[in-house]
C-alpha positions in Angstrom: 57.7 -52.4 -14.4 56.4 -53.9 -11.1 55.2 -57.3 -10.3 51.7 -58.3 -9.3 50.8 -61.6 -7.6 51.7 -65.0 -9.7 49.6 -66.1 -12.1 49.6 -70.0 -11.4 47.8 -71.4 -14.7 49.0 -69.2 -17.7 47.0 -69.8 -21.2 48.2 -72.9 -23.2 49.2 -70.6 -25.9 51.7 -68.9 -23.6 53.4 -72.3 -22.6 53.1 -73.7 -26.0 55.0 -70.6 -27.3 57.9 -71.2 -24.9 58.3 -74.9 -25.9 57.6 -74.2 -29.8 60.6 -71.9 -29.7 62.8 -74.1 -27.4 62.7 -71.6 -24.6 61.4 -74.3 -22.2 61.1 -77.9 -22.3 57.5 -79.6 -22.1 56.5 -80.0 -18.6 59.4 -77.8 -17.1 58.4 -76.0 -14.1 57.7 -72.3 -14.9 56.6 -69.4 -12.9 54.6 -66.7 -14.6 54.4 -63.3 -13.0 52.4 -60.5 -14.6 54.0 -57.3 -14.8 52.5 -53.9 -14.6 53.4 -50.5 -16.0 51.9 -50.3 -19.4 48.4 -50.0 -21.0 48.9 -51.6 -24.4 50.1 -55.1 -23.6 50.2 -58.0 -21.3 53.7 -58.6 -20.0 55.1 -61.5 -17.8 58.1 -62.4 -16.1 58.8 -66.2 -16.6 61.1 -68.0 -14.2 62.4 -71.4 -15.3 64.9 -73.4 -13.6 68.2 -71.3 -13.6 66.7 -68.5 -15.7 64.3 -65.8 -16.5 62.7 -64.1 -19.6 60.1 -61.6 -20.5 57.1 -62.7 -22.5 54.8 -59.9 -24.2 51.5 -59.9 -26.0 49.8 -56.8 -27.6 46.3 -56.1 -26.7 43.5 -55.0 -29.1 41.7 -52.7 -26.7 44.3 -50.7 -24.4 43.8 -50.4 -20.7 42.6 -46.8 -20.4 39.1 -45.3 -19.5 38.7 -44.2 -23.2 37.7 -46.3 -25.8 41.1 -47.0 -27.6 41.5 -49.8 -29.8 44.8 -50.6 -31.7 45.8 -53.3 -34.2 47.8 -56.1 -32.5 49.9 -56.3 -35.8 52.2 -53.5 -33.9 53.9 -56.3 -31.9 55.7 -57.3 -35.1 56.6 -53.7 -35.8 57.9 -53.6 -32.1 60.0 -56.8 -32.7 61.5 -55.4 -35.9 62.3 -52.1 -34.3 64.1 -53.9 -31.5 66.1 -55.7 -34.1 67.3 -52.6 -35.8 68.4 -51.0 -32.6 70.3 -54.2 -31.7 72.2 -53.9 -35.1 73.1 -50.2 -34.3 73.3 -50.3 -30.5 73.1 -53.9 -29.1 73.0 -52.5 -25.4 70.1 -50.3 -26.2 67.4 -53.0 -26.0 67.0 -56.4 -24.2 68.5 -59.6 -25.8 65.6 -60.8 -28.2 64.8 -64.5 -27.9 61.8 -65.5 -30.0 58.7 -64.0 -31.9 55.6 -65.4 -33.0 53.6 -62.7 -35.1 50.7 -64.5 -35.5 50.0 -64.8 -32.1 51.1 -61.2 -31.3 53.9 -62.7 -28.8 57.6 -62.3 -28.4 60.2 -63.0 -25.8 63.2 -61.2 -24.7 65.6 -61.2 -21.9 64.5 -60.4 -18.4 66.5 -57.4 -17.1 66.7 -57.4 -13.4 65.3 -54.0 -11.7 68.3 -53.9 -9.2 70.6 -53.7 -12.3 68.4 -51.9 -14.7 66.2 -49.6 -12.7 63.5 -47.8 -14.6 64.1 -44.2 -15.3 60.6 -42.9 -14.3 60.7 -44.4 -11.0 64.3 -42.7 -10.2 63.1 -39.5 -11.4 59.7 -39.5 -9.3 62.0 -40.2 -6.5 64.0 -37.3 -7.0 67.0 -39.2 -8.4 67.7 -36.9 -11.2 71.1 -37.4 -12.9 71.6 -35.1 -16.0 74.1 -37.7 -17.5 71.3 -40.3 -18.0 69.1 -37.5 -19.9 72.3 -36.9 -22.0 72.7 -40.5 -23.0 68.9 -40.8 -24.0 69.4 -37.9 -26.0 72.5 -39.2 -27.7 71.0 -42.8 -28.3 67.9 -41.4 -29.7 69.6 -39.1 -31.9 72.2 -42.0 -33.1 69.5 -44.2 -34.1 67.5 -41.5 -35.8 70.5 -40.8 -38.2 71.1 -44.5 -38.5 67.7 -44.9 -40.2 67.4 -41.6 -41.9 67.1 -42.0 -45.8 67.0 -45.8 -45.6 64.2 -46.7 -48.4 64.2 -50.3 -46.9 63.3 -49.0 -43.4 60.6 -46.6 -44.8 59.1 -49.6 -46.6 59.2 -51.9 -43.6 57.8 -49.5 -41.2 55.1 -47.8 -43.5 52.9 -48.1 -40.3 50.9 -44.9 -40.7 47.5 -46.6 -39.7 49.3 -48.0 -36.5 50.8 -44.6 -35.8 47.5 -42.8 -36.3 45.6 -45.3 -33.7 48.3 -45.0 -31.2 49.6 -41.6 -31.4 48.0 -39.1 -33.8 44.3 -39.7 -32.8 44.5 -40.3 -28.9 47.0 -37.4 -28.3 46.5 -34.7 -31.1 43.1 -35.3 -32.4 41.4 -35.9 -29.0 43.0 -33.1 -27.4 41.7 -31.0 -30.4 38.2 -32.3 -29.7 38.6 -31.3 -25.9 39.9 -27.9 -27.0 37.7 -26.5 -29.8 39.7 -23.0 -29.6 42.9 -24.9 -30.5 41.4 -27.4 -33.1 42.8 -25.8 -36.3 46.3 -25.6 -34.7 46.3 -29.1 -33.2 44.6 -30.8 -36.5 47.5 -28.9 -38.5 50.2 -30.4 -36.1 48.6 -33.9 -36.5 48.5 -33.6 -40.6 52.3 -32.3 -40.6 53.3 -35.0 -38.3 51.5 -37.6 -40.4 52.9 -36.2 -43.5 56.8 -36.4 -42.5 58.8 -39.4 -43.2 62.3 -38.8 -42.6 63.6 -41.6 -40.0 62.6 -44.6 -37.9 60.6 -43.4 -35.0 60.3 -45.3 -31.6 56.9 -43.6 -30.9 57.0 -44.1 -27.1 60.4 -42.5 -25.5 58.9 -42.2 -22.1 61.0 -42.6 -18.9 58.7 -45.6 -18.2 60.0 -47.3 -21.2 63.7 -46.5 -20.4 66.0 -48.5 -18.1 69.2 -47.1 -16.7 71.5 -50.0 -17.5 75.3 -50.4 -16.6 76.4 -49.8 -20.2 73.8 -47.0 -20.9 69.9 -46.6 -21.5 67.9 -49.4 -22.6 64.8 -48.9 -24.8 61.6 -50.8 -24.3 57.9 -50.9 -25.8 58.4 -49.8 -29.5 55.0 -50.8 -30.3 54.5 -47.4 -32.0 57.5 -47.9 -34.5 56.9 -45.6 -37.8 58.9 -44.5 -40.4 58.1 -40.9 -39.8 58.9 -37.6 -38.0 61.8 -37.8 -35.8 60.9 -34.6 -34.0 58.1 -36.6 -32.6 60.4 -38.8 -30.2 62.3 -35.8 -29.0 59.1 -33.9 -28.1 57.8 -36.8 -26.5 60.6 -37.6 -24.2 61.1 -33.8 -23.3 57.7 -33.5 -22.4 57.8 -36.0 -19.7 60.8 -34.4 -18.1 58.7 -31.1 -18.0 55.8 -33.1 -16.5 58.0 -34.2 -13.8 59.3 -31.0 -13.1 55.8 -29.9 -11.8 55.5 -32.8 -9.4 59.3 -33.1 -8.2 59.8 -29.3 -7.2 62.7 -30.1 -5.1 64.6 -31.2 -8.3 62.7 -28.9 -10.7 66.2 -27.3 -12.0 67.8 -30.6 -12.4 64.9 -32.0 -14.5 64.7 -28.7 -16.5 68.5 -29.0 -17.2 68.0 -32.7 -18.0 65.3 -31.6 -20.6 67.8 -29.3 -22.1 70.8 -31.4 -22.2 68.6 -34.3 -23.8 67.6 -32.0 -26.6 71.2 -30.6 -27.0 72.9 -34.1 -27.2 70.0 -35.1 -29.5 70.7 -32.1 -31.7 74.6 -33.0 -32.2 73.4 -36.0 -34.1 71.0 -34.4 -36.5 72.7 -34.7 -39.9 69.7 -35.8 -42.0 68.2 -32.3 -42.4 68.9 -28.7 -41.3 68.8 -28.9 -37.5 66.6 -25.6 -37.3 64.0 -27.5 -39.4 63.8 -30.3 -36.9 63.8 -27.9 -33.9 60.9 -25.9 -35.3 58.8 -28.9 -35.6 59.9 -30.4 -32.3 59.2 -27.1 -30.4 55.8 -26.7 -31.9 54.8 -30.4 -31.3 56.3 -30.2 -27.7 53.1 -28.0 -26.1 50.7 -30.3 -28.2 52.0 -33.1 -26.3 51.9 -31.6 -23.0 48.4 -30.6 -23.2 47.7 -34.2 -24.5 48.7 -35.6 -21.2 46.0 -34.0 -19.4 43.3 -33.8 -22.1 44.1 -36.6 -24.4 43.1 -40.2 -24.2 46.2 -41.1 -22.0 46.4 -38.5 -19.2 49.4 -39.1 -17.1 48.6 -40.6 -13.8 50.6 -38.8 -11.3 49.4 -35.2 -12.4 46.5 -35.0 -10.0 46.8 -31.6 -8.9 44.2 -29.2 -10.4 46.8 -26.3 -10.1 49.3 -28.2 -12.0 46.8 -29.3 -14.6 45.8 -25.7 -15.0 49.3 -24.3 -15.2 50.1 -26.8 -18.0 46.9 -25.9 -19.9 47.8 -22.1 -19.7 51.3 -22.5 -20.7 50.8 -25.1 -23.6 47.9 -23.2 -25.0 50.1 -19.9 -25.2 52.8 -22.0 -26.7 50.5 -23.4 -29.3 49.0 -20.0 -30.2 52.6 -18.5 -30.6 55.1 -21.2 -31.5 58.7 -21.1 -30.3 61.6 -21.5 -32.7 63.6 -23.9 -30.6 63.3 -26.6 -27.9 65.1 -24.3 -25.7 62.8 -21.5 -26.1 60.1 -23.8 -25.0 62.0 -24.6 -21.9 62.8 -21.1 -21.1 59.0 -20.2 -21.5 58.5 -23.0 -19.1 61.0 -22.1 -16.6 59.7 -18.4 -16.7 56.1 -19.6 -16.1 57.6 -21.6 -13.2 59.8 -18.8 -11.6 62.9 -21.2 -12.3 65.8 -19.7 -13.7 66.0 -19.6 -17.7 68.7 -21.2 -19.6 69.9 -23.2 -16.7 72.2 -26.0 -17.6 73.3 -24.9 -21.0 76.2 -27.0 -22.4 77.2 -30.5 -21.8 76.6 -32.4 -18.4 79.3 -32.5 -16.0 
């Protein structure tokens, strides 16, 4: 996340939130700096005497060109997901400070970018470390494993309506509307995803929501949290590494290796269902998510070269019509189409 000019006069509701939860004293000097980088919430860095924190508020209408509405109740589920993650992997989320579900607000520790760089920024600069991808895959797998089969979590995160509004409709169904020849396939993937309830899903495991911390990856922005199909998280993250392999060609092989290692490390954690079953769902969902990033409601901003968009549409459409059995098979097909070596980076990272 990057900073924009300081907001001198924040809304009274925001300052009241800090004082009500004893995060600031009445009348204490506070500098509110809006942070950019997301489309679904307002986010501020708040600098107080001797300390800084972060305040987040969900938006009813997301900041994209398409009309994309989503319930602000997702803020409460994000807070609950982060509490779950903090119980199992305390270093995997920022320290949680306060929550006001009625106002759709919560506060957490501010993590300085010089110590917690954003993974997306690193990747786009060509700083590709396979070990980071491995750590992300392992963390994601461990969190899914910790939640699988937990009836209380399934009840707490029965957020099917939120997930439909935030993921199923804008990614899968909107893409189906843009590709009538693939509609039946994409509609079936949407139905299967919506009907699968196996583990607690983050829903937005994207490099823009992952900080590379000194103790490992830190996950942000769990607004889409849902007890559903863990294959969605795996596909969603691998998808972003494939997209970046188009725009950072000088690090293409390392990006593809990162995608492969992330999936391998994740797979080592799968103990809640047969691994081939999860692999099959992830492999068939991955090309749908690729296509969604050019023709869904949230197109990725850096894929501006029409040749890249055409390549993506061609490869993703072929994989949708003839689904691969595993994520590794999808990566091989992608690498072959790019003219890169297939199977590179098999095994654990150095």
